[in-house]
MMTF fields as JSON, N, C-alpha, C and O atoms, coordinates in Angstrom:
{
  "mmtfVersion": "1.0.0",
  "mmtfProducer": "UNKNOWN",
  "numBonds": 451,
  "numAtoms": 452,
  "numGroups": 113,
  "numChains": 1,
  "numModels": 1,
  "chainsPerModel": [1],
  "groupsPerChain": [113],
  "chainIdList": ["A"],
  "bondAtomList": [4, 2, 8, 6, 12, 10, 16, 14, 20, 18, 24, 22, 28, 26, 32, 30, 36, 34, 40, 38, 44, 42, 48, 46, 52, 50, 56, 54, 60, 58, 64, 62, 68, 66, 72, 70, 76, 74, 80, 78, 84, 82, 88, 86, 92, 90, 96, 94, 100, 98, 104, 102, 108, 106, 112, 110, 116, 114, 120, 118, 124, 122, 128, 126, 132, 130, 136, 134, 140, 138, 144, 142, 148, 146, 152, 150, 156, 154, 160, 158, 164, 162, 168, 166, 172, 170, 176, 174, 180, 178, 184, 182, 188, 186, 192, 190, 196, 194, 200, 198, 204, 202, 208, 206, 212, 210, 216, 214, 220, 218, 224, 222, 228, 226, 232, 230, 236, 234, 240, 238, 244, 242, 248, 246, 252, 250, 256, 254, 260, 258, 264, 262, 268, 266, 272, 270, 276, 274, 280, 278, 284, 282, 288, 286, 292, 290, 296, 294, 300, 298, 304, 302, 308, 306, 312, 310, 316, 314, 320, 318, 324, 322, 328, 326, 332, 330, 336, 334, 340, 338, 344, 342, 348, 346, 352, 350, 356, 354, 360, 358, 364, 362, 368, 366, 372, 370, 376, 374, 380, 378, 384, 382, 388, 386, 392, 390, 396, 394, 400, 398, 404, 402, 408, 406, 412, 410, 416, 414, 420, 418, 424, 422, 428, 426, 432, 430, 436, 434, 440, 438, 444, 442, 448, 446],
  "bondOrderList": [1, 1, 1, 1, 1, 1, 1, 1, 1, 1, 1, 1, 1, 1, 1, 1, 1, 1, 1, 1, 1, 1, 1, 1, 1, 1, 1, 1, 1, 1, 1, 1, 1, 1, 1, 1, 1, 1, 1, 1, 1, 1, 1, 1, 1, 1, 1, 1, 1, 1, 1, 1, 1, 1, 1, 1, 1, 1, 1, 1, 1, 1, 1, 1, 1, 1, 1, 1, 1, 1, 1, 1, 1, 1, 1, 1, 1, 1, 1, 1, 1, 1, 1, 1, 1, 1, 1, 1, 1, 1, 1, 1, 1, 1, 1, 1, 1, 1, 1, 1, 1, 1, 1, 1, 1, 1, 1, 1, 1, 1, 1, 1],
  "groupList": [{"groupName": "MET", "atomNameList": ["N", "CA", "C", "O"], "elementList": ["N", "C", "C", "O"], "formalChargeList": [0, 0, 0, 0], "bondAtomList": [1, 0, 2, 1, 3, 2], "bondOrderList": [1, 1, 2], "singleLetterCode": "M", "chemCompType": "L-PEPTIDE LINKING"}, {"groupName": "GLY", "atomNameList": ["N", "CA", "C", "O"], "elementList": ["N", "C", "C", "O"], "formalChargeList": [0, 0, 0, 0], "bondAtomList": [1, 0, 2, 1, 3, 2], "bondOrderList": [1, 1, 2], "singleLetterCode": "G", "chemCompType": "PEPTIDE LINKING"}, {"groupName": "ALA", "atomNameList": ["N", "CA", "C", "O"], "elementList": ["N", "C", "C", "O"], "formalChargeList": [0, 0, 0, 0], "bondAtomList": [1, 0, 2, 1, 3, 2], "bondOrderList": [1, 1, 2], "singleLetterCode": "A", "chemCompType": "L-PEPTIDE LINKING"}, {"groupName": "SER", "atomNameList": ["N", "CA", "C", "O"], "elementList": ["N", "C", "C", "O"], "formalChargeList": [0, 0, 0, 0], "bondAtomList": [1, 0, 2, 1, 3, 2], "bondOrderList": [1, 1, 2], "singleLetterCode": "S", "chemCompType": "L-PEPTIDE LINKING"}, {"groupName": "LEU", "atomNameList": ["N", "CA", "C", "O"], "elementList": ["N", "C", "C", "O"], "formalChargeList": [0, 0, 0, 0], "bondAtomList": [1, 0, 2, 1, 3, 2], "bondOrderList": [1, 1, 2], "singleLetterCode": "L", "chemCompType": "L-PEPTIDE LINKING"}, {"groupName": "VAL", "atomNameList": ["N", "CA", "C", "O"], "elementList": ["N", "C", "C", "O"], "formalChargeList": [0, 0, 0, 0], "bondAtomList": [1, 0, 2, 1, 3, 2], "bondOrderList": [1, 1, 2], "singleLetterCode": "V", "chemCompType": "L-PEPTIDE LINKING"}, {"groupName": "ASN", "atomNameList": ["N", "CA", "C", "O"], "elementList": ["N", "C", "C", "O"], "formalChargeList": [0, 0, 0, 0], "bondAtomList": [1, 0, 2, 1, 3, 2], "bondOrderList": [1, 1, 2], "singleLetterCode": "N", "chemCompType": "L-PEPTIDE LINKING"}, {"groupName": "ASP", "atomNameList": ["N", "CA", "C", "O"], "elementList": ["N", "C", "C", "O"], "formalChargeList": [0, 0, 0, 0], "bondAtomList": [1, 0, 2, 1, 3, 2], "bondOrderList": [1, 1, 2], "singleLetterCode": "D", "chemCompType": "L-PEPTIDE LINKING"}, {"groupName": "ARG", "atomNameList": ["N", "CA", "C", "O"], "elementList": ["N", "C", "C", "O"], "formalChargeList": [0, 0, 0, 0], "bondAtomList": [1, 0, 2, 1, 3, 2], "bondOrderList": [1, 1, 2], "singleLetterCode": "R", "chemCompType": "L-PEPTIDE LINKING"}, {"groupName": "LYS", "atomNameList": ["N", "CA", "C", "O"], "elementList": ["N", "C", "C", "O"], "formalChargeList": [0, 0, 0, 0], "bondAtomList": [1, 0, 2, 1, 3, 2], "bondOrderList": [1, 1, 2], "singleLetterCode": "K", "chemCompType": "L-PEPTIDE LINKING"}, {"groupName": "GLU", "atomNameList": ["N", "CA", "C", "O"], "elementList": ["N", "C", "C", "O"], "formalChargeList": [0, 0, 0, 0], "bondAtomList": [1, 0, 2, 1, 3, 2], "bondOrderList": [1, 1, 2], "singleLetterCode": "E", "chemCompType": "L-PEPTIDE LINKING"}, {"groupName": "PRO", "atomNameList": ["N", "CA", "C", "O"], "elementList": ["N", "C", "C", "O"], "formalChargeList": [0, 0, 0, 0], "bondAtomList": [1, 0, 2, 1, 3, 2], "bondOrderList": [1, 1, 2], "singleLetterCode": "P", "chemCompType": "L-PEPTIDE LINKING"}, {"groupName": "ILE", "atomNameList": ["N", "CA", "C", "O"], "elementList": ["N", "C", "C", "O"], "formalChargeList": [0, 0, 0, 0], "bondAtomList": [1, 0, 2, 1, 3, 2], "bondOrderList": [1, 1, 2], "singleLetterCode": "I", "chemCompType": "L-PEPTIDE LINKING"}, {"groupName": "THR", "atomNameList": ["N", "CA", "C", "O"], "elementList": ["N", "C", "C", "O"], "formalChargeList": [0, 0, 0, 0], "bondAtomList": [1, 0, 2, 1, 3, 2], "bondOrderList": [1, 1, 2], "singleLetterCode": "T", "chemCompType": "L-PEPTIDE LINKING"}, {"groupName": "TRP", "atomNameList": ["N", "CA", "C", "O"], "elementList": ["N", "C", "C", "O"], "formalChargeList": [0, 0, 0, 0], "bondAtomList": [1, 0, 2, 1, 3, 2], "bondOrderList": [1, 1, 2], "singleLetterCode": "W", "chemCompType": "L-PEPTIDE LINKING"}, {"groupName": "PHE", "atomNameList": ["N", "CA", "C", "O"], "elementList": ["N", "C", "C", "O"], "formalChargeList": [0, 0, 0, 0], "bondAtomList": [1, 0, 2, 1, 3, 2], "bondOrderList": [1, 1, 2], "singleLetterCode": "F", "chemCompType": "L-PEPTIDE LINKING"}, {"groupName": "CYS", "atomNameList": ["N", "CA", "C", "O"], "elementList": ["N", "C", "C", "O"], "formalChargeList": [0, 0, 0, 0], "bondAtomList": [1, 0, 2, 1, 3, 2], "bondOrderList": [1, 1, 2], "singleLetterCode": "C", "chemCompType": "L-PEPTIDE LINKING"}, {"groupName": "GLN", "atomNameList": ["N", "CA", "C", "O"], "elementList": ["N", "C", "C", "O"], "formalChargeList": [0, 0, 0, 0], "bondAtomList": [1, 0, 2, 1, 3, 2], "bondOrderList": [1, 1, 2], "singleLetterCode": "Q", "chemCompType": "L-PEPTIDE LINKING"}, {"groupName": "HIS", "atomNameList": ["N", "CA", "C", "O"], "elementList": ["N", "C", "C", "O"], "formalChargeList": [0, 0, 0, 0], "bondAtomList": [1, 0, 2, 1, 3, 2], "bondOrderList": [1, 1, 2], "singleLetterCode": "H", "chemCompType": "L-PEPTIDE LINKING"}],
  "groupTypeList": [0, 1, 2, 3, 4, 4, 5, 2, 4, 6, 3, 7, 2, 3, 2, 8, 8, 4, 1, 9, 1, 2, 10, 8, 11, 4, 6, 11, 4, 2, 7, 8, 4, 2, 5, 12, 2, 2, 4, 2, 3, 5, 3, 2, 5, 13, 14, 15, 10, 7, 7, 13, 11, 10, 9, 4, 12, 2, 2, 16, 17, 11, 7, 5, 4, 5, 9, 1, 1, 7, 14, 11, 12, 10, 8, 12, 2, 1, 2, 9, 3, 5, 4, 2, 8, 1, 1, 8, 5, 5, 3, 12, 11, 15, 10, 18, 10, 8, 3, 13, 13, 2, 4, 5, 17, 8, 12, 8, 8, 13, 12, 13, 3],
  "groupIdList": [1, 2, 3, 4, 5, 6, 7, 8, 9, 10, 11, 12, 13, 14, 15, 16, 17, 18, 19, 20, 21, 22, 23, 24, 25, 26, 27, 28, 29, 30, 31, 32, 33, 34, 35, 36, 37, 38, 39, 40, 41, 42, 43, 44, 45, 46, 47, 48, 49, 50, 51, 52, 53, 54, 55, 56, 57, 58, 59, 60, 61, 62, 63, 64, 65, 66, 67, 68, 69, 70, 71, 72, 73, 74, 75, 76, 77, 78, 79, 80, 81, 82, 83, 84, 85, 86, 87, 88, 89, 90, 91, 92, 93, 94, 95, 96, 97, 98, 99, 100, 101, 102, 103, 104, 105, 106, 107, 108, 109, 110, 111, 112, 113],
  "secStructList": [7, 7, 1, 7, 7, 3, 3, 3, 3, 3, 7, 2, 2, 2, 2, 2, 2, 6, 1, 1, 7, 6, 6, 7, 7, 1, 1, 7, 2, 2, 2, 2, 2, 2, 2, 2, 2, 2, 1, 6, 6, 7, 1, 3, 3, 3, 3, 3, 7, 1, 1, 1, 1, 2, 2, 2, 2, 2, 2, 2, 7, 7, 1, 3, 3, 3, 3, 3, 6, 6, 1, 7, 4, 4, 4, 1, 6, 6, 2, 2, 2, 2, 2, 2, 6, 6, 7, 3, 3, 3, 3, 3, 7, 7, 1, 1, 7, 7, 7, 2, 2, 2, 2, 2, 2, 2, 2, 2, 2, 2, 2, 2, 7],
  "xCoordList": [-0.744, -2.233, -2.97, -4.196, -2.469, -3.184, -2.229, -1.022, -2.73, -2.02, -1.114, -0.177, -1.502, -0.785, -0.697, -1.458, 0.106, 0.171, 0.278, 1.244, -0.948, -1.002, -0.839, -1.579, 0.191, 0.489, -0.007, 0.362, -0.821, -1.125, -0.727, -0.926, -0.046, 0.639, -0.279, -1.013, -0.239, -0.694, 0.004, 1.201, -0.545, 0.094, 0.719, 0.489, 1.598, 2.266, 1.243, 1.412, 0.216, -0.778, -1.593, -1.823, -1.967, -2.662, -1.905, -2.471, -0.529, 0.454, 0.415, 0.438, 0.347, 0.586, -0.653, -0.61, -1.829, -3.233, -3.161, -3.908, -2.426, -2.311, -1.905, -2.058, -1.403, -1.143, -0.015, 0.083, 1.1, 2.352, 3.448, 4.579, 3.088, 4.037, 4.169, 4.127, 4.324, 4.547, 5.528, 5.495, 6.648, 7.822, 7.433, 8.234, 6.352, 6.133, 5.442, 4.771, 5.526, 6.409, 7.986, 8.37, 8.669, 10.17, 10.546, 11.381, 10.125, 10.544, 9.293, 8.158, 9.587, 8.457, 7.868, 8.574, 6.487, 5.774, 6.548, 6.575, 7.17, 7.957, 8.99, 9.074, 9.813, 10.632, 10.165, 10.753, 9.008, 8.406, 7.883, 8.101, 7.202, 6.702, 7.767, 7.587, 8.945, 10.243, 10.742, 11.09, 10.785, 11.141, 10.31, 10.717, 8.956, 8.055, 7.945, 7.865, 7.93, 7.977, 9.136, 8.988, 10.302, 11.453, 11.38, 12.096, 10.491, 10.209, 9.76, 8.853, 10.511, 10.049, 8.716, 8.139, 8.076, 6.851, 5.737, 4.607, 6.004, 5.057, 4.701, 5.516, 3.386, 3.054, 2.702, 2.789, 2.292, 1.944, 1.818, 1.474, 2.083, 2.171, 1.454, 1.691, 0.523, -0.174, -0.234, 0.342, -0.937, -1.116, -2.632, -3.356, -3.05, -4.327, -4.113, -3.289, -5.043, -5.071, -6.01, -5.891, -6.962, -7.796, -7.295, -6.13, -8.0, -7.406, -7.181, -6.306, -8.049, -7.969, -8.157, -8.664, -7.773, -7.751, -9.107, -9.203, -10.167, -11.479, -11.998, -12.483, -11.884, -12.363, -11.763, -12.377, -10.323, -9.464, -9.781, -9.776, -10.037, -10.191, -11.51, -11.612, -12.515, -13.916, -13.614, -14.365, -12.796, -12.576, -11.827, -12.192, -10.778, -10.161, -10.769, -10.592, -11.53, -12.368, -11.459, -11.688, -10.321, -9.521, -10.436, -11.57, -9.743, -10.117, -9.594, -10.233, -8.451, -7.698, -7.231, -6.57, -7.44, -7.153, -6.24, -6.585, -5.112, -3.897, -3.555, -3.392, -3.413, -2.765, -1.837, -1.814, -1.09, -0.223, -0.841, -1.956, -0.222, -0.741, -1.138, -1.89, -0.749, -1.228, -2.686, -3.187, -3.388, -4.662, -5.609, -5.307, -6.699, -7.654, -8.64, -9.073, -8.953, -9.732, -11.006, -11.322, -11.634, -12.756, -12.444, -13.362, -11.086, -10.845, -10.015, -9.544, -9.84, -9.352, -10.231, -11.361, -9.666, -10.446, -10.74, -9.867, -11.99, -12.494, -12.629, -12.83, -12.542, -12.815, -14.269, -14.534, -15.189, -16.489, -16.953, -17.705, -16.419, -16.807, -16.157, -16.865, -14.985, -14.472, -15.015, -15.246, -15.264, -15.912, -17.312, -17.716, -18.04, -19.389, -19.411, -20.447, -18.431, -18.216, -17.808, -17.907, -17.315, -16.959, -15.463, -14.896, -14.742, -13.407, -12.818, -13.594, -11.531, -10.879, -10.163, -9.61, -10.164, -9.296, -8.34, -8.744, -6.925, -6.063, -5.231, -4.828, -4.969, -4.024, -3.048, -3.186, -1.712, -0.544, 0.213, 0.369, 0.717, 1.495, 2.946, 3.414, 3.556, 4.81, 5.885, 5.846, 6.797, 7.935, 9.106, 9.921, 9.146, 10.011, 9.436, 8.942, 9.502, 8.942, 9.745, 10.749, 9.301, 10.047, 8.875, 7.774, 9.329, 8.394, 9.107, 10.036, 8.677, 9.21, 9.048, 10.02, 8.105, 7.691, 8.735, 9.209, 8.959, 10.002, 11.352, 12.065, 11.668, 13.095, 13.263, 14.362, 12.118, 12.285, 12.374, 13.068, 11.678, 11.756, 13.244, 13.893, 13.64, 15.013, 16.19, 17.114, 15.925, 16.849, 16.84, 17.803, 15.623, 15.309, 15.96, 16.676, 15.772, 16.46, 17.901, 18.577, 18.461, 20.002, 20.417, 21.364, 19.642, 20.047, 20.0, 21.086, 19.073, 18.677, 19.598, 19.731, 20.288, 20.985, 22.309, 23.109],
  "yCoordList": [-14.124, -14.072, -14.7, -14.655, -15.269, -16.048, -17.04, -16.987, -17.958, -18.827, -18.266, -18.901, -17.146, -16.295, -14.969, -14.507, -14.186, -12.678, -12.132, -12.285, -11.378, -10.66, -9.153, -8.592, -8.545, -7.135, -6.311, -6.604, -5.336, -4.424, -3.056, -2.448, -2.634, -1.176, -0.385, -0.891, 1.109, 2.163, 2.166, 1.882, 2.413, 2.645, 3.89, 4.352, 4.53, 5.615, 6.749, 7.724, 6.64, 7.653, 7.66, 8.752, 6.797, 6.628, 7.132, 7.856, 6.796, 7.455, 8.848, 9.5, 9.477, 11.047, 11.706, 12.853, 10.97, 11.606, 11.615, 12.394, 10.919, 10.903, 12.253, 12.45, 13.192, 14.751, 14.935, 15.916, 13.853, 13.989, 14.743, 14.899, 15.155, 16.041, 15.361, 14.139, 16.216, 15.873, 15.065, 14.481, 14.89, 13.957, 12.626, 11.735, 12.302, 11.109, 10.248, 10.858, 8.898, 8.248, 8.237, 8.346, 8.104, 8.207, 7.091, 7.323, 6.022, 4.579, 4.449, 4.61, 4.142, 3.814, 2.439, 1.71, 2.044, 0.899, -0.328, -1.153, -0.482, -1.81, -2.052, -3.167, -1.035, -1.188, -1.501, -2.32, -0.867, -1.202, -2.59, -3.287, -2.982, -4.283, -5.353, -6.229, -5.273, -6.13, -6.27, -7.365, -5.189, -5.102, -6.097, -7.095, -5.601, -6.211, -7.718, -8.501, -8.234, -9.542, -10.414, -11.607, -9.733, -10.318, -10.826, -11.741, -10.21, -10.672, -12.037, -12.473, -12.833, -14.226, -14.428, -15.491, -13.323, -13.783, -13.356, -13.832, -12.575, -12.327, -13.456, -13.876, -13.825, -14.851, -14.41, -15.127, -13.143, -12.384, -10.802, -10.334, -10.147, -8.504, -8.158, -8.689, -7.189, -6.713, -5.063, -4.555, -4.436, -2.942, -2.629, -3.483, -1.406, -0.895, 0.66, 1.409, 0.968, 2.381, 3.249, 4.442, 2.907, 3.608, 4.378, 4.157, 5.288, 6.034, 5.155, 5.387, 4.096, 3.011, 1.781, 1.632, 0.827, -0.66, -1.461, -2.656, -0.638, -1.18, -2.16, -3.244, -1.748, -2.79, -3.987, -5.009, -3.931, -5.062, -5.961, -7.184, -5.43, -6.078, -6.831, -7.987, -6.22, -6.922, -8.031, -9.005, -8.025, -9.041, -10.111, -11.273, -9.849, -10.904, -11.591, -12.796, -10.843, -11.306, -12.158, -13.333, -11.326, -11.812, -12.3, -11.885, -13.219, -13.427, -12.563, -12.403, -11.991, -11.19, -9.947, -10.202, -8.621, -7.546, -6.765, -6.541, -6.383, -5.877, -4.601, -4.473, -3.536, -2.129, -1.783, -2.318, -0.846, -0.238, 0.462, 0.958, 0.558, 1.062, 2.515, 2.99, 3.289, 4.618, 4.68, 5.778, 3.483, 3.648, 2.953, 1.814, 3.562, 2.952, 2.145, 2.552, 0.953, -0.132, 0.497, 0.16, 1.259, 2.121, 2.893, 3.23, 3.201, 4.009, 3.196, 3.791, 1.855, 1.084, 0.77, 0.288, 1.058, 0.722, -0.827, -1.684, -1.061, -2.538, -3.145, -4.356, -2.465, -3.142, -3.506, -4.604, -2.777, -2.956, -4.32, -5.13, -4.435, -5.643, -6.917, -7.911, -6.912, -7.883, -8.363, -9.561, -7.412, -7.604, -8.192, -9.074, -7.81, -8.263, -9.687, -10.338, -10.17, -11.423, -12.444, -13.653, -11.897, -12.644, -12.596, -13.353, -11.714, -11.824, -10.942, -10.488, -10.61, -9.976, -8.813, -8.942, -7.548, -6.387, -6.081, -6.054, -5.846, -5.708, -4.459, -4.251, -3.593, -2.543, -2.75, -2.723, -3.032, -3.519, -2.286, -1.419, -2.212, -1.238, -1.156, -2.227, -0.187, -0.154, -0.573, -0.234, -1.305, -1.712, -0.856, -0.812, -0.053, 0.852, 2.12, 2.01, 3.167, 4.422, 4.795, 5.499, 4.316, 4.929, 5.26, 4.71, 6.302, 6.557, 7.46, 8.193, 7.386, 8.057, 9.499, 10.184, 10.061, 11.266, 12.053, 13.174, 11.141, 11.581, 11.71, 12.696, 10.769, 10.592, 11.908, 12.458, 12.412, 13.327, 14.698, 15.607, 14.81, 15.972, 16.089, 17.135, 14.982, 14.994, 15.453, 16.239, 14.827, 15.183, 16.735, 17.463, 17.107, 18.759, 19.584, 20.524, 19.31, 20.129, 20.026, 21.038, 18.896, 18.816, 19.741, 20.523, 19.6, 20.401, 21.71, 22.273, 22.429, 23.648, 24.317, 25.54, 23.374, 23.933, 24.283, 24.782],
  "zCoordList": [8.646, 9.067, 7.937, 8.03, 6.904, 5.955, 5.164, 5.402, 4.217, 3.656, 2.372, 1.887, 1.977, 0.873, 1.094, 1.944, 0.491, 0.557, -0.77, -1.517, -1.059, -2.218, -1.843, -1.035, -2.498, -2.27, -3.626, -4.763, -3.327, -4.476, -4.12, -3.068, -5.341, -5.337, -6.13, -6.979, -5.806, -6.661, -8.022, -8.069, -8.921, -10.529, -10.104, -8.986, -11.044, -11.025, -11.018, -10.285, -11.796, -11.814, -10.584, -10.064, -10.159, -8.832, -7.723, -6.905, -7.58, -6.636, -6.683, -5.639, -7.993, -8.066, -7.568, -7.125, -7.632, -7.114, -5.719, -5.127, -5.097, -3.549, -2.988, -1.783, -3.764, -3.404, -2.635, -1.897, -2.753, -2.053, -2.81, -2.348, -3.88, -4.816, -6.244, -6.388, -7.234, -8.544, -8.879, -9.962, -7.923, -8.209, -7.804, -8.083, -7.194, -6.708, -7.789, -8.622, -7.876, -6.888, -7.378, -8.542, -6.393, -6.859, -7.688, -8.562, -7.586, -8.335, -9.183, -8.734, -10.459, -11.386, -10.891, -10.194, -11.266, -10.96, -11.09, -10.178, -12.172, -12.594, -11.541, -11.026, -11.178, -10.033, -8.833, -8.126, -8.439, -7.248, -7.142, -6.151, -8.153, -8.312, -8.066, -7.221, -8.855, -8.624, -7.255, -6.814, -6.572, -5.108, -4.322, -3.726, -4.439, -3.494, -3.897, -2.951, -5.145, -5.651, -5.098, -4.835, -4.94, -4.308, -2.936, -2.529, -2.22, -0.77, -0.705, -1.413, 0.299, 0.362, 0.821, 0.592, 1.567, 2.083, 0.931, 1.038, -0.029, -0.888, -2.073, -2.895, -1.977, -3.048, -4.466, -5.463, -4.43, -5.682, -5.443, -4.357, -6.396, -6.496, -7.761, -8.846, -7.535, -8.68, -8.332, -7.369, -9.178, -9.021, -9.362, -9.874, -9.06, -9.38, -9.718, -9.193, -10.713, -11.343, -10.699, -10.979, -9.862, -9.171, -8.043, -7.714, -7.357, -6.194, -4.983, -4.148, -4.931, -3.9, -4.436, -5.548, -3.704, -4.155, -4.065, -4.343, -3.633, -3.197, -4.278, -3.955, -5.608, -6.746, -6.859, -7.167, -6.577, -6.614, -5.354, -5.496, -4.207, -2.956, -3.161, -2.75, -3.778, -3.943, -5.109, -5.07, -5.961, -6.979, -6.242, -6.421, -5.399, -4.694, -3.687, -3.502, -2.971, -1.89, -0.835, -0.549, -0.27, 0.715, 1.981, 2.222, 2.702, 3.958, 5.019, 6.059, 4.808, 5.726, 4.967, 3.96, 5.247, 4.643, 5.632, 6.792, 5.127, 6.062, 5.538, 4.325, 6.404, 5.993, 7.097, 8.206, 6.676, 7.764, 8.885, 8.723, 10.034, 11.371, 11.159, 12.01, 10.159, 10.242, 9.658, 9.419, 9.42, 8.867, 9.986, 10.341, 10.536, 11.359, 10.485, 9.407, 11.059, 10.232, 9.598, 8.457, 10.186, 9.585, 8.308, 7.56, 8.022, 6.937, 5.86, 4.89, 6.03, 5.128, 3.882, 3.969, 2.822, 1.563, 1.534, 1.678, 1.344, 1.088, 2.6, 2.686, 3.649, 4.927, 5.013, 5.501, 4.628, 4.767, 4.111, 4.653, 2.933, 2.077, 2.806, 2.969, 3.194, 3.77, 4.941, 5.104, 5.87, 7.215, 6.925, 7.683, 5.96, 5.551, 5.078, 5.211, 4.581, 4.158, 5.24, 5.033, 6.476, 7.571, 7.659, 8.446, 6.868, 7.06, 8.074, 8.914, 8.142, 9.084, 8.451, 7.359, 9.196, 8.664, 9.966, 11.128, 9.512, 10.39, 10.064, 8.92, 11.141, 10.896, 11.671, 12.894, 10.976, 11.926, 12.188, 11.329, 13.473, 13.871, 13.146, 12.76, 12.97, 12.156, 13.198, 14.38, 12.664, 13.44, 13.461, 14.382, 12.19, 12.062, 11.324, 10.202, 11.897, 11.299, 10.152, 10.258, 9.024, 7.672, 6.783, 6.769, 6.014, 4.875, 3.867, 4.204, 2.722, 1.516, 1.753, 1.433, 2.21, 2.535, 3.45, 3.266, 4.499, 5.658, 4.992, 5.179, 4.264, 3.547, 2.554, 2.497, 1.753, 0.941, 1.661, 1.207, 2.751, 3.509, 4.093, 4.092, 4.54, 5.081, 4.003, 4.214, 2.95, 1.746, 1.68, 1.919, 1.325, 0.997, 2.061, 1.715, 3.339, 4.449, 4.34, 4.525, 4.053, 3.886, 2.705, 2.794, 1.586, 0.405, 0.778, 0.635, 1.232, 1.594, 2.653, 2.704, 3.576, 4.72, 4.283, 5.075]
}
């Protein structure tokens, strides 16, 4: 969708504030950054400390802003500023339904069974 792909991850503290549980994130930021940086399609990877990447998006001024399909475009952080500059915002449908939340729930069910 663009000439390069920058992926921004929540810092550990930011991820904890998402309300998914005190044990989250399961993997520390350095590990998550390394995994994403190893993907051939990723040009650069960074992180943000805030609750949303809105400030980072404003600083980067992307032509295209992409988020997973569970987010409607009107709720994507930074979408308004990207659209106001004439950019495009895309919510990509999931190809495979996978989430850490679902994995943790499945593990907990297995342990308590």
